[in-house]
C-alpha positions in Angstrom: 46.7 -12.3 -46.3 49.5 -12.3 -49.7 50.0 -16.3 -48.0 46.3 -16.8 -47.2 46.0 -16.2 -51.1 48.4 -18.5 -52.4 48.2 -21.8 -50.1 44.2 -20.9 -51.6 46.3 -21.1 -55.3 47.6 -23.8 -54.9 45.6 -25.9 -53.2 44.0 -25.2 -56.9 46.0 -26.6 -57.8 45.6 -29.2 -56.7 42.3 -30.0 -57.0 42.8 -30.0 -61.1 45.0 -31.8 -63.0 44.6 -30.4 -66.5 47.1 -29.2 -69.5 49.6 -26.4 -68.6 47.2 -23.5 -69.8 44.0 -24.7 -68.4 46.6 -25.5 -65.1 46.9 -21.8 -65.5 43.5 -20.9 -65.6 42.6 -22.1 -62.6 45.5 -20.5 -61.1 43.8 -17.6 -62.2 40.2 -18.5 -61.6 41.6 -18.9 -57.7 42.3 -15.9 -57.3 39.4 -14.5 -58.0 36.0 -16.7 -58.2 32.0 -17.3 -56.7 29.7 -14.6 -55.5 30.3 -11.5 -52.5 29.9 -13.7 -49.7 28.2 -11.5 -46.6 26.4 -11.8 -43.4 23.4 -13.4 -44.3 25.9 -16.1 -45.5 26.7 -16.7 -41.0 24.9 -18.7 -38.9 22.8 -17.5 -36.3 23.6 -18.6 -32.9 22.1 -21.1 -31.3 22.3 -19.9 -28.1 21.9 -15.9 -27.5 24.1 -13.5 -27.6 26.1 -12.6 -24.9 27.2 -8.3 -23.9 30.5 -10.6 -23.0 30.7 -13.4 -25.9 29.5 -13.0 -29.8 27.7 -16.5 -30.4 29.4 -18.9 -31.8 30.0 -19.5 -35.9 29.2 -22.3 -37.6 30.7 -22.9 -41.5 27.6 -22.8 -44.0 29.6 -21.3 -46.6 28.6 -24.6 -49.0 25.0 -24.4 -47.5 24.2 -21.0 -48.1 25.5 -21.1 -51.6 23.8 -24.1 -52.4 20.2 -23.5 -50.5 19.9 -20.1 -52.3 16.9 -19.8 -53.4 16.4 -19.2 -57.7 13.4 -19.2 -59.7 15.1 -18.4 -63.6 16.4 -22.2 -64.2 13.3 -23.8 -62.9 10.4 -20.8 -63.8 9.2 -22.2 -59.9 10.7 -21.9 -56.2 13.8 -23.6 -56.8 17.9 -24.1 -54.3 20.8 -23.3 -56.4 21.8 -27.4 -55.6 18.5 -28.5 -57.1 19.1 -26.9 -60.9 21.7 -28.7 -63.0 22.3 -24.9 -64.7 24.7 -22.9 -63.1 23.3 -19.8 -62.4 24.0 -16.5 -59.7 22.9 -14.1 -56.8 23.6 -11.1 -55.0 21.5 -11.0 -52.4 19.9 -7.4 -50.7 22.2 -7.6 -48.0 25.0 -8.0 -50.1 24.1 -4.8 -52.0 23.4 -3.0 -48.4 27.3 -3.8 -47.8 29.1 -3.3 -51.3 26.9 0.3 -51.5 25.7 -0.7 -54.7 22.9 2.0 -55.9 21.7 0.5 -59.3 21.2 -3.4 -60.7 24.3 -2.6 -63.0 26.0 -1.9 -60.7 25.2 -4.8 -58.5 26.6 -6.9 -61.1 30.8 -6.1 -60.6 31.4 -8.8 -58.4 29.7 -11.7 -60.5 31.0 -14.9 -62.7 29.2 -15.6 -66.3 29.0 -12.3 -66.9 31.2 -9.8 -67.7 28.6 -5.9 -66.7 31.4 -3.3 -67.2 29.5 -1.5 -69.8 31.2 0.7 -72.2 30.3 4.0 -71.7 31.9 4.8 -68.0 31.2 3.9 -64.4 29.2 6.7 -63.0 25.7 5.2 -61.6 23.7 6.7 -64.2 26.1 4.9 -66.4 24.2 2.5 -69.5 24.9 -0.5 -68.6 25.9 -3.2 -70.7 25.4 -7.2 -69.9 28.1 -9.4 -72.1 27.3 -13.5 -71.1 29.0 -16.0 -73.5 30.2 -14.3 -76.6 26.3 -12.3 -76.3 25.8 -8.5 -76.5 22.5 -7.0 -74.3 20.7 -7.8 -77.0 20.9 -10.8 -76.2 19.9 -11.6 -72.7 17.0 -11.7 -71.3 16.2 -9.4 -68.4 12.9 -10.5 -66.1 11.2 -8.8 -63.3 9.9 -10.6 -60.9 10.1 -13.4 -63.8 8.8 -11.8 -66.5 10.6 -10.1 -69.1 11.2 -6.2 -69.7 13.8 -6.3 -72.6 13.1 -3.0 -75.3 11.2 -4.9 -78.5 11.7 -1.4 -80.8 15.5 -1.3 -80.4 16.5 -3.6 -77.7 18.1 -4.6 -74.4 16.9 -2.8 -71.6 19.9 -0.3 -69.3 20.4 -2.0 -65.6 21.2 1.4 -64.5 17.6 2.1 -64.6 16.3 0.4 -61.2 18.1 1.4 -57.8 18.4 -1.5 -55.4 16.5 0.5 -53.0 13.3 -2.5 -53.4 15.3 -5.2 -54.6 15.1 -8.6 -52.8 18.0 -9.9 -55.0 19.6 -10.6 -58.5 19.8 -14.3 -60.5 22.7 -14.7 -63.1 21.4 -17.6 -65.8 24.0 -18.1 -67.9 23.4 -20.3 -71.3 20.5 -18.2 -72.9 16.9 -19.3 -70.9 14.0 -19.8 -74.6 12.6 -22.9 -73.9 11.0 -21.3 -70.7 11.4 -17.4 -71.4 11.8 -17.5 -75.6 12.9 -14.7 -77.0 15.9 -12.7 -76.2 17.2 -15.6 -73.9 20.5 -16.1 -76.9 23.3 -15.8 -74.2 21.6 -16.0 -70.8 18.6 -14.9 -67.6 19.4 -11.5 -65.5 16.1 -12.0 -63.5 15.0 -9.3 -60.9 13.4 -10.3 -57.9 11.5 -7.4 -55.4 10.8 -6.9 -52.2 8.0 -8.9 -50.6 6.3 -7.7 -48.6 7.3 -8.1 -44.0 4.7 -9.6 -41.6 5.1 -6.2 -39.7 5.1 -3.1 -40.4 8.2 -1.8 -40.6 10.4 2.0 -42.7 13.4 1.8 -43.5 15.1 4.6 -44.8 18.8 6.1 -45.6 20.5 8.5 -47.1 24.2 9.0 -48.8 26.7 10.7 -50.1 29.3 10.7 -51.7 31.7 12.6 -54.2 31.0 14.6 -57.2 28.0 15.7 -55.8 26.0 12.2 -55.3 23.0 12.6 -52.4 20.6 10.0 -51.7 17.2 9.2 -50.1 15.2 6.0 -50.1 12.2 5.1 -48.3 10.7 2.1 -47.4 7.4 0.5 -45.8 6.5 -2.5 -45.8 3.5 -4.3 -43.4 0.5 -6.8 -42.9 -2.7 -6.1 -42.0 -6.0 -8.8 -41.4 -5.4 -10.5 -44.8 -3.4 -7.5 -47.2 0.3 -6.7 -47.4 2.3 -4.4 -49.4 5.2 -2.0 -49.4 5.3 1.4 -50.6 8.9 2.6 -51.8 11.2 5.9 -53.3 14.1 6.3 -54.3 15.9 10.0 -54.9 19.7 9.8 -56.7 21.4 12.9 -57.9 24.9 13.6 -58.8 26.7 15.9 -60.8 29.9 13.6 -61.6 32.2 16.3 -62.9 35.6 14.2 -63.0 38.7 15.5 -63.8 39.2 12.3 -66.8 42.5 12.9 -69.5 42.6 11.1 -72.5 46.5 10.3 -73.5 45.5 9.1 -77.7 43.9 12.8 -77.6 46.0 14.8 -75.4 43.8 16.2 -73.9 42.8 16.7 -70.1 40.0 18.2 -69.0 36.8 17.9 -66.7 33.1 16.0 -67.4 31.2 18.5 -68.0 26.6 17.4 -69.2 27.2 14.5 -66.5 24.5 15.0 -63.7 22.1 12.6 -63.4 18.7 12.8 -61.2 16.4 9.2 -60.8 12.9 9.5 -59.3 11.8 5.9 -58.9 8.5 5.0 -57.1 7.4 1.0 -56.3 4.4 -0.1 -55.3 3.0 -3.8 -54.3 -0.1 -5.3 -52.5 -0.9 -8.4 -52.1 -4.2 -9.7 -50.3 -5.0 -13.1 -49.5 -8.1 -14.9 -50.9 -8.4 -17.5 -48.7 -5.4 -19.9 -47.4 -5.2 -21.3 -50.8 -5.2 -17.6 -53.0 -3.4 -14.4 -53.5 -3.8 -11.9 -55.5 -1.1 -9.5 -55.7 -0.4 -5.6 -57.8 2.5 -4.5 -58.5 4.4 -1.5 -60.1 7.1 0.0 -60.6 8.1 3.9 -62.3 11.6 4.7 -62.8 12.2 8.6 -64.3 15.8 9.8 -65.5 16.8 12.9 -66.6 20.8 13.2 -67.2 23.2 14.8 -69.1 25.0 13.0 -72.5 28.4 14.1 -72.3 29.6 12.0 -75.4 33.9 11.6 -75.7 36.6 12.9 -76.9 37.9 11.7 -80.6 40.6 10.1 -80.9 42.4 10.8 -84.1 43.9 7.8 -84.7 43.7 5.7 -86.5 41.7 7.6 -89.2 37.6 6.4 -89.1 38.7 4.5 -85.8 36.3 3.0 -82.8 36.2 6.7 -81.7 37.4 8.4 -84.2 33.6 10.0 -84.8 32.9 10.8 -80.8 32.3 14.7 -79.7 31.5 16.3 -77.0 28.2 18.0 -76.0 27.3 20.4 -73.5 23.2 20.0 -73.7 22.7 16.9 -74.8 19.7 15.8 -72.4 18.1 12.0 -72.1 14.9 11.9 -70.5 14.0 8.5 -69.8 9.6 7.4 -67.8 9.2 3.7 -67.5 5.7 2.2 -65.5 6.0 -1.8 -65.3 3.3 -2.9 -63.8 1.4 -5.9 -63.2 -2.0 -8.4 -61.9 -0.4 -12.4 -60.8 -3.5 -14.2 -59.2 -1.7 -17.3 -57.0 -3.6 -20.9 -56.1 -2.8 -23.5 -54.7 -5.3 -26.8 -56.1 -5.5 -29.5 -53.9 -5.3 -30.1 -50.4 -1.1 -29.5 -50.8 1.9 -27.7 -51.5 2.4 -29.9 -54.5 0.1 -28.1 -57.8 0.4 -23.6 -58.5 -1.9 -22.4 -60.6 0.0 -19.1 -61.6 -2.0 -16.1 -64.2 -0.6 -13.2 -64.5 -1.3 -10.1 -66.8 0.8 -7.2 -67.3 1.7 -3.7 -68.5 4.7 -1.6 -69.3 5.5 1.7 -70.8 8.7 3.4 -72.1 9.1 6.9 -72.8 12.3 7.8 -74.1 13.9 11.0 -75.2 17.0 12.2 -76.2 17.7 15.2 -77.4 20.9 16.6 -78.9 21.2 20.2 -78.7 24.9 20.7 -79.8 26.4 22.2 -82.6 24.7 24.5 -85.5 21.1 24.3 -85.7 20.8 22.8 -89.1 22.0 19.6 -86.4 19.9 20.1 -83.7 17.7 17.0 -84.1 15.7 15.0 -81.1 14.7 11.0 -80.9 11.2 9.9 -79.1 10.9 5.9 -78.7 7.6 5.3 -77.6 7.1 1.4 -76.3 4.0 0.3 -74.6 4.0 -3.9 -73.9 0.5 -5.5 -73.1 1.4 -9.4 -71.5 -0.3 -12.4 -70.5 2.2 -15.3 -67.9 0.0 -18.1 -67.3 2.0 -21.4 -66.1 0.3 -24.0 -63.5 3.5 -26.2 -61.5 3.6 -30.2 -60.6 4.5 -32.3 -58.7 2.8 -34.6 -59.6 5.0 -37.5 -57.6 7.7 -38.0 -55.1 10.1 -37.3 -57.4 8.8 -36.2 -60.7 8.1 -32.5 -61.3 6.2 -30.0 -64.6 5.7 -26.5 -64.8 3.8 -25.7 -68.6 1.3 -23.2 -69.6 1.3 -19.8 -72.2 3.1 -16.5 -72.5 1.9 -13.9 -74.8 2.9 -10.1 -75.5 2.4 -8.2 -78.0 4.6 -4.7 -78.3 4.0 -1.6 -79.7 7.4 0.8 -80.4 7.2 4.3 -83.0 10.6 5.9 -83.2 10.3 9.6 -84.8 12.9 12.0 -85.6 12.4 15.8 -85.0 14.8 18.2 -87.0 14.7 22.0 -84.6 16.0 23.5 -87.9 13.3 22.6 -90.1 11.1 21.7 -87.7 9.8 18.8 -89.2 9.3 15.2 -87.2 10.0 12.2 -89.2 8.7 8.6 -87.9 11.2 5.5 -88.8 8.6 3.3 -87.3 5.6 2.9 -86.3 4.6 -0.9 -85.6 3.9 -3.6 -83.4 5.6 -8.0 -83.0 2.6 -9.7 -81.4 4.8 -13.5 -79.3 3.1 -16.2 -78.1 4.1 -19.7 -77.0 3.4 -22.9 -76.1 6.1 -23.8 -73.5 6.8 -27.4 -70.9 9.5 -28.4 -68.3 9.5 -32.2 -66.7 12.0 -33.1 -64.4 12.4 -36.5 -63.3 14.3 -38.3 -60.6 15.2 -41.6 -61.0 17.3 -41.6 -57.9 18.4 -39.1 -54.6 21.5 -38.3 -56.8 20.6 -38.4 -60.2 18.1 -36.6 -61.8 17.0 -35.2 -65.4 14.8 -32.1 -67.5 13.4 -32.2 -70.4 11.3 -29.1 -71.6 10.0 -27.5 -74.3 8.9 -24.2 -76.2 7.4 -24.1 -79.4 6.5 -20.1 -80.5 4.4 -18.3 -82.7 5.1 -15.0 -83.9 3.4 -12.3 -85.7 6.6 -12.2 -88.1 6.3 -13.8 -91.1 10.7 -15.7 -90.0 10.4 -15.0 -86.4 8.7 -19.1 -84.9 10.8 -21.2 -83.8 11.4 -24.9 -81.3 13.1 -24.8 -77.9 14.0 -27.7 -76.5 16.5 -28.2 -73.6 18.0 -31.4 -71.5 19.7 -31.3 -68.1 21.2 -34.0 -65.8 22.7 -33.4 -62.4 24.8 -36.6 -60.7 26.0 -36.3 -56.8 28.4 -38.7 -56.8 28.5 -38.2 -53.4 27.9 -36.1 -50.1 31.1 -33.2 -51.4 30.2 -34.2 -55.6 27.9 -33.2 -58.5 28.6 -33.6 -61.4 25.6 -31.2 -64.0 25.6 -31.5 -67.7 23.0 -28.9 -70.1 22.0 -28.6 -73.9 19.9 -25.0 -74.7 18.9 -24.3 -78.0 18.2 -20.8 -77.8 17.2 -17.7 -80.1 16.6 -14.0 -80.4 13.7 -12.5 -83.2 14.4 -9.1 -84.7 13.7 -5.7 -83.2 10.8 -3.0 -84.4 14.5 -1.4 -85.4 15.8 -3.9 -87.1 13.1 -4.6 -89.6 11.5 -1.4 -90.4 13.9 1.3 -89.1 14.0 3.8 -91.7 17.2 6.8 -91.7 18.9 9.0 -94.4 21.8 6.2 -94.3 20.0 3.1 -93.3 16.5 0.6 -93.9 16.1 -2.0 -91.6 15.0 -5.1 -93.1 11.4 -6.6 -92.4 13.0 -9.9 -94.6 15.2 -11.1 -90.8 15.4 -14.3 -89.3 15.4 -15.2 -85.5 19.3 -15.5 -83.9 19.3 -18.7 -82.5 22.5 -20.3 -81.2 22.9 -23.3 -79.5 24.7 -23.5 -75.1 26.0 -27.2 -73.8 28.2 -26.7 -70.3 29.1 -28.9 -68.0 30.1 -28.4 -64.1 31.5 -29.6 -61.2 30.2 -27.7 -58.1 32.7 -29.5 -55.3 32.4 -29.4 -51.8 36.0 -28.3 -50.3 35.9 -30.7 -46.5 34.0 -28.2 -44.3 34.9 -24.0 -45.9 34.6 -24.4 -48.8 32.9 -24.6 -52.4 34.4 -24.7 -55.7 32.0 -24.8 -58.8 33.5 -24.5 -62.5 31.8 -24.5 -65.7 33.0 -25.4 -69.4 31.1 -24.4 -72.1 30.2 -23.5 -76.0 27.9 -21.2 -77.4 27.4 -20.7 -80.7 24.9 -18.6 -81.7 24.5 -17.9 -85.6 21.9 -15.8 -88.1 23.5 -13.4 -85.9 21.7 -9.8 -87.1 24.4 -7.0 -88.3 24.6 -3.8 -90.5 25.9 -4.9 -94.1 27.1 -1.6 -95.1 28.2 -3.4 -98.3 24.8 -2.3 -100.1 24.0 0.6 -101.1 22.2 1.3 -99.4 22.8 -0.1 -95.4 20.8 -2.6 -93.8 21.0 -5.3 -91.4 21.4 -9.4 -92.1 22.0 -12.5 -91.2 26.0 -11.8 -91.7 27.3 -14.0 -89.0 28.3 -17.2 -86.6 29.7 -16.6 -83.1 31.7 -19.5 -81.4 32.0 -18.6 -77.6 33.6 -21.1 -75.2 34.8 -20.5 -72.5 34.8 -21.2 -68.6 33.3 -20.4 -65.3 35.1 -20.5 -61.9 34.1 -20.2 -58.5 35.6 -20.7 -55.3 34.6 -19.0 -51.7 36.2 -20.2 -48.6 36.5 -19.5 -44.9 39.8 -18.7 -44.3 38.7 -18.8 -40.1 36.0 -17.5 -37.4 34.1 -14.7 -39.5 36.6 -14.8 -42.3 35.6 -15.4 -45.7 37.0 -15.2 -48.4 35.7 -15.7 -52.7 37.1 -15.6 -56.1 35.9 -16.2 -59.8 37.3 -16.1 -63.2 35.2 -16.3 -66.3 37.1 -17.2 -69.5 35.5 -16.2 -72.5 37.3 -16.8 -76.4 34.4 -15.2 -78.6 35.3 -16.5 -82.4 33.3 -15.1 -85.7 33.1 -17.4 -88.1 30.7 -16.4 -90.4 31.4 -12.6 -91.7 29.8 -11.1 -95.0 34.0 -9.2 -94.0 36.7 -12.0 -94.6 38.4 -9.8 -92.3 36.5 -10.8 -89.9 37.4 -14.3 -89.7 38.6 -16.3 -86.9 39.0 -12.7 -85.3 36.9 -12.1 -81.3 34.0 -10.4 -81.0 34.6 -6.6 -80.0 33.9 -6.6 -76.5 32.9 -9.5 -75.5 36.2 -11.2 -75.4 37.5 -10.3 -72.3 38.2 -12.3 -69.2 37.3 -10.9 -66.4 38.5 -11.9 -62.6 37.4 -10.9 -59.2 38.6 -11.5 -55.2 37.4 -10.2 -52.0 38.3 -11.1 -48.6 36.0 -10.0 -45.4 35.5 -10.2 -42.3 31.7 -10.1 -41.2 30.4 -10.9 -37.9 26.2 -12.5 -37.1 25.6 -9.0 -35.6 26.5 -7.1 -38.5 29.1 -6.0 -38.4 30.9 -6.3 -42.8 34.4 -4.7 -44.5 35.7 -6.3 -47.0 37.7 -5.5 -49.7 37.6 -6.3 -53.4 39.1 -6.5 -56.4 38.3 -5.7 -59.9 40.0 -7.6 -62.7 39.7 -7.3 -67.1 41.8 -8.0 -69.5 42.4 -6.1 -72.6 39.9 -7.4 -76.2 39.0 -5.2 -79.1 37.0 -2.4 -80.1 36.5 -3.7 -83.3 35.9 -6.8 -85.0 38.9 -6.8 -86.7 41.3 -6.9 -83.7 42.9 -3.6 -84.9 42.1 -1.8 -82.7 42.2 -2.0 -78.6 41.3 -1.6 -75.0 44.1 -2.2 -72.3 42.3 -4.4 -69.0 42.6 -2.8 -65.7 42.9 -3.7 -62.2 41.2 -2.0 -59.4 40.3 -2.0 -55.9 37.4 -1.1 -53.2 37.1 -0.7 -49.8 33.1 -2.2 -48.4 31.8 -1.7 -44.2 28.6 -2.0 -42.7 28.4 -1.3 -39.6 25.4 -1.7 -37.5 25.5 1.0 -34.2 22.9 -0.4 -33.2 19.6 -2.3 -33.9 18.4 0.2 -35.5 20.6 2.3 -38.1 23.2 1.2 -39.6 27.0 3.1 -41.0 27.6 2.1 -44.5 30.7 3.2 -46.5 32.0 2.4 -49.3 35.6 3.7 -51.9 36.0 2.6 -55.0 38.9 2.1 -57.2 41.6 2.9 -54.0 44.7 3.6 -56.1 42.7 5.9 -58.8 42.8 3.3 -61.8 42.1 5.9 -64.8 41.0 4.0 -68.4 38.6 3.3 -71.0 36.0 1.2 -71.5 35.4 2.5 -74.4 38.1 5.0 -76.4 37.4 8.9 -75.7 35.0 6.9 -72.6 36.8 7.4 -69.1 35.6 6.2 -66.1 35.5 8.0 -62.7 37.7 7.6 -60.5 38.4 6.9 -57.3 35.2 8.0 -55.5 34.1 7.4 -52.0 30.4 7.2 -50.2 29.0 7.5 -46.8 25.8 6.6 -45.7 22.9 5.9 -42.6 20.5 3.7 -43.6 17.2 3.5 -40.4 15.6 0.8 -39.8 11.9 2.1 -37.1 
């Protein structure tokens, strides 16, 4: 295996000749790139299999990746090869083979994103997604193409959504405000849920694992006449009471108050209204009850990042979410080149955090209630053989109420109770001047109920296939993020919101190449520059701390992905993400030209797997994260870490599949935030039945 990897590295060096530093970067890339090849990347045999002979395999690494369906770069159905933007995908089959339980975990081995979060590695750990120097609040989360970000406090916790109902997840680095509006300043993550099957099918699964993991799932899907459906349920429970140590605090112990319980339901109903119209109603109910164990206090440095940590025995967090929408699709005219889509959606989010640790006078309950209503209408129209236009209108209204209850005084204090309305007109025009050269132009005008909330977002992209094996692409996008209700109107004992905040805004550039490597592999390389200005952050240099537009960050880096077939049924991938986010403007002069905290870690992923067309999968995967600072003056940092996982998927018969994994095989222990430990080596075993 070492010889194979050495040869891959040597090949990468020969492909691209650059300066010594860039060559070193590409060498690292060659040891870690691309989506994880899974059974879906293997073409089926042209002749039926027999008991004596496994069906022959076709080399389809290149074709299967480039022909993957994606929605987010176009706001319509398309493929990876047609996109001028780099986009990375993990499918439901890959998630099953990896033993992925939540969308947060699904992002673990993808390039272009640092998905490890900052508070742990458990199934319920709060997600954190950092893309091209952005934080979680600056990454837009879509569910089937429509936004679900929390505009009350920002971002969306991807650990809330379990994967039993997920068809694929797309990661689109570099922003997406032209098509999707606010919050897409760093990138877009689009979660695509399952469509109904033609035949009535039931899938049931059970998984057991380390530290009390106990998961049961069931999905039923089918079609009867003009009505089809998907109905499912996921229950996930875990204790997560693992031993850990924090050397900096001279601490050893067992993680307590770290249990979790999910109860998630999904429903999707589709009906055909004739041959040209479809009506779909879907709903997700997400419920999570979890302990909040806190972190170990770090005594040095004084008032450092982990100095104010505390371990808690009774703190709890409760989340209930309902995400529902009604969508009408109508094919206009007589062909398949004109699709009108209209959608209305409503989301309800309730989060309660109970701080029941310490004396009664310090105990609080924090309640956040959010209601969101939205409309999306768009027309995707291929009005000429070489020209496509997507245009439409978006509207979203979000109302949120945040309050604090004091258990000692039994008084409730309101932090904010307000709303934001956002509307937009958008259009994306694409023209293929020749079969090998295309250009797209986009423009979006957002309107907001906020005094400073309106914004114009243009974009331009180009793709040039200079040969059958080489494809060049380039993009520019103007992005923004409107302030949250908490930024604007939050009230606390030591801070106040600022209703005069301007939107954060950014410029994203990238240029890349997709290079087929003869008939056995694919290299995708992207150089990017992402600038975020008018950053919203606390200004502590005033009598009462408040949010202000006080910063500018410029991030430059590389996303490199390599997928290869090493031999029959043997696949490998390596991907490397280099981030260098630099603070260019700040009210604190000590932060200037320093690296932005958490967002600058370099990520290296590598995997080698054995896969057959019959569904057998066995793979060794490596994930490595470089060191990164935990404050913006770069006086504190955490060391990097490298973990190795073993994953397997074994079909026992036509209807029963055994899955298993051992994660962090060598029990590498590390911290994602000072004083917050990882879970160490963990295992799980599952059985999935289809009938």
